KEROZA-202148 format. One record per residue: residue number from 1; residue in three letters; x, y, z of N, C-alpha, C in turn. Coordinates in pm, 1 decimal, decimal comma. Layout:
N
- NUM_ALA_X_Y_Z_X_Y_Z_X_Y_Z
...
//
This chain:
63
- 1_MET_10462,7_5771,6_11096,0_10596,9_5753,6_11127,9_10686,6_5664,7_11052,1
- 2_ASN_10653,5_5614,6_10946,4_10749,4_5552,0_10866,0_10871,4_5601,4_10813,0
- 3_GLU_10874,8_5735,3_10770,2_10952,3_5788,0_10738,7_11050,9_5829,8_10846,3
- 4_ILE_11046,9_5825,3_10962,7_11163,0_5865,8_11065,1_11234,5_5741,8_11082,3
- 5_VAL_11366,6_5759,8_11082,8_11476,4_5684,9_11087,2_11508,7_5649,3_11238,8
- 6_TRP_11478,6_5528,1_11255,0_11498,3_5470,5_11396,3_11639,8_5405,7_11428,4
- 7_ARG_11696,6_5415,3_11557,9_11822,0_5381,6_11564,1_11808,0_5281,8_11688,0
- 8_LYS_11878,6_5174,3_11693,8_11898,7_5089,1_11820,6_12048,0_5073,0_11844,9
- 9_SER_12079,7_5087,9_11977,5_12181,2_5038,6_12005,9_12306,9_4941,7_11998,0
- 10_SER_12417,7_4940,3_11927,4_12459,4_4830,4_11890,6_12525,0_4754,0_12012,8
- 11_ARG_12483,5_4790,7_12156,9_12522,9_4688,9_12236,9_12398,6_4621,9_12253,3
- 12_SER_12247,2_4614,3_12198,0_12168,1_4540,7_12215,3_12150,8_4410,9_12176,5
- 13_GLY_12270,3_4372,2_12048,1_12268,3_4262,3_12050,5_12180,6_4207,4_11955,6
- 14_GLY_12151,0_4060,0_11897,7_12084,7_4021,8_11811,9_12004,0_3931,5_11871,5
- 15_ASN_12015,0_3902,0_12002,3_11942,7_3795,8_12076,8_11802,2_3823,5_12148,1
- 16_GLY_11735,9_3932,3_12085,4_11598,1_3994,9_12105,2_11541,6_4016,7_12248,7
- 17_GLY_11685,4_4092,4_12297,3_11687,5_4175,1_12406,7_11598,4_4284,4_12427,5
- 18_THR_11567,3_4324,3_12547,0_11452,6_4476,8_12576,9_11544,8_4556,1_12521,7
- 19_CYS_11491,4_4632,0_12428,1_11559,4_4787,3_12383,5_11470,9_4879,7_12362,4
- 20_VAL_11521,2_4974,9_12342,3_11440,9_5111,8_12308,6_11514,5_5129,8_12193,4
- 21_GLU_11438,2_5218,0_12080,9_11487,6_5264,2_11964,3_11449,2_5435,2_11981,7
- 22_VAL_11565,7_5477,7_11898,2_11547,4_5637,1_11934,8_11562,5_5716,0_11765,5
- 23_ALA_11461,1_5788,3_11783,0_11481,1_5892,0_11630,1_11493,1_6013,3_11681,3
- 24_THR_11592,3_6094,2_11609,9_11603,3_6235,3_11648,0_11532,7_6339,1_11536,4
- 25_LEU_11469,3_6432,8_11542,3_11405,6_6524,0_11477,3_11446,2_6650,1_11489,0
- 26_THR_11414,7_6759,4_11423,0_11479,0_6875,8_11422,2_11476,2_6951,6_11545,1
- 27_ASP_11342,6_6925,8_11605,2_11353,3_6984,9_11772,8_11295,5_6893,1_11835,3
- 28_ARG_11256,2_6744,3_11855,9_11258,6_6649,3_11936,9_11312,9_6526,8_11938,4
- 29_VAL_11333,6_6436,2_12010,0_11370,2_6323,7_12012,3_11274,3_6214,9_12053,9
- 30_LEU_11267,4_6108,8_11979,4_11150,0_6028,6_12003,5_11227,1_5885,2_12032,7
- 31_VAL_11144,8_5792,7_12141,5_11182,4_5685,2_12185,0_11082,7_5621,8_12180,2
- 32_ARG_11067,8_5494,7_12150,7_10980,0_5354,3_12166,9_11066,4_5229,7_12177,1
- 33_ASP_10993,9_5124,5_12185,0_10983,3_4987,8_12243,3_11031,4_4938,9_12101,1
- 34_SER_11142,6_4865,1_12081,6_11187,9_4786,8_11958,2_11082,2_4665,9_11977,2
- 35_LYS_11046,4_4615,4_12057,6_10969,7_4457,0_12038,8_10838,4_4499,4_11984,2
- 36_ASN_10786,0_4657,2_12003,3_10622,0_4716,9_11973,2_10671,4_4865,0_11912,7
- 37_PRO_10718,6_4819,7_11786,7_10723,1_4975,7_11711,1_10607,6_5018,9_11667,1
- 38_ASP_10496,0_4978,0_11710,5_10359,1_5005,9_11658,2_10274,1_5080,1_11779,2
- 39_GLY_10384,9_5075,7_11872,3_10311,2_5135,9_12045,7_10331,1_5249,0_12049,3
- 40_ALA_10311,7_5319,6_12167,7_10339,1_5456,0_12200,0_10498,6_5469,1_12205,4
- 41_VAL_10490,8_5601,7_12166,6_10620,5_5714,7_12142,6_10606,8_5804,8_12238,9
- 42_LEU_10749,9_5795,7_12301,6_10752,9_5898,8_12401,6_10856,8_6020,9_12329,9
- 43_THR_10828,5_6122,4_12340,5_10845,3_6251,9_12328,6_10914,4_6348,3_12375,6
- 44_PHE_11016,0_6363,5_12359,7_11127,1_6452,1_12455,4_11194,8_6590,7_12379,3
- 45_THR_11193,0_6710,7_12432,0_11251,0_6795,4_12383,9_11411,1_6751,1_12380,9
- 46_ARG_11491,2_6844,8_12295,6_11654,2_6832,6_12285,3_11709,7_6832,5_12419,1
- 47_GLU_11642,7_6959,9_12463,0_11698,0_6989,0_12621,6_11675,4_6870,6_12728,2
- 48_GLU_11553,0_6834,5_12715,5_11536,5_6731,3_12800,4_11617,6_6599,4_12767,1
- 49_TRP_11628,3_6596,4_12647,1_11708,6_6427,5_12612,5_11841,5_6450,1_12667,3
- 50_ARG_11895,9_6579,0_12665,6_12032,5_6612,3_12693,1_12057,3_6591,3_12846,9
- 51_ALA_11977,2_6612,6_12884,4_11934,8_6628,0_13045,3_11958,0_6482,1_13119,9
- 52_PHE_11860,3_6402,0_13035,9_11874,8_6268,5_13075,6_12003,0_6194,4_13016,3
- 53_THR_12075,0_6234,4_12897,8_12157,0_6137,0_12866,9_12308,8_6214,4_12953,1
- 54_ASN_12307,4_6311,2_12996,6_12413,4_6376,2_13088,0_12387,6_6298,9_13229,7
- 55_GLY_12301,5_6262,3_13271,7_12257,3_6222,0_13411,8_12282,1_6036,2_13372,8
- 56_VAL_12270,9_5971,4_13265,6_12310,2_5844,1_13262,4_12486,4_5847,4_13255,3
- 57_HIS_12542,3_5916,5_13194,4_12691,4_5938,5_13180,7_12737,2_5949,2_13329,1
- 58_GLN_12669,5_6052,7_13404,0_12736,8_6089,9_13547,6_12654,2_5967,5_13642,3
- 59_ASP_12598,3_5863,8_13607,2_12544,3_5796,1_13698,7_12454,2_5814,6_13793,0
- 60_ALA_12379,1_5913,1_13760,1_12276,0_5972,9_13840,1_12167,8_5889,1_13868,3
- 61_PHE_12119,2_5808,8_13807,1_12032,4_5742,4_13829,1_12039,0_5605,5_13890,0
- 62_THR_11969,3_5556,4_13963,3_12004,2_5386,1_14044,8_11860,3_5324,6_14024,8
- 63_LEU_11906,3_5213,7_14016,1_11789,3_5078,7_14009,7_11713,6_5069,3_14101,4
//
C-alpha cells in the first residue's frame, strides 16, 4: 500500500496526538491509525463512508 496517498486532518496538529489517516480509492475509502501505519487498515465502500461522514456532520454519534 505504499503507492496510496494518505491524508491526515489539518486539525490533528503536530503534537503527536491520536489521529487517523484516510485514503480514497476509486471505489473504496481506507482508514488507518497514523501512529501505526503498518497496522490494520479499515476498508469502507464510498456509500458507507458517506453515511458515516454525514452522521458526523449531523451530530448523530455520542461518546
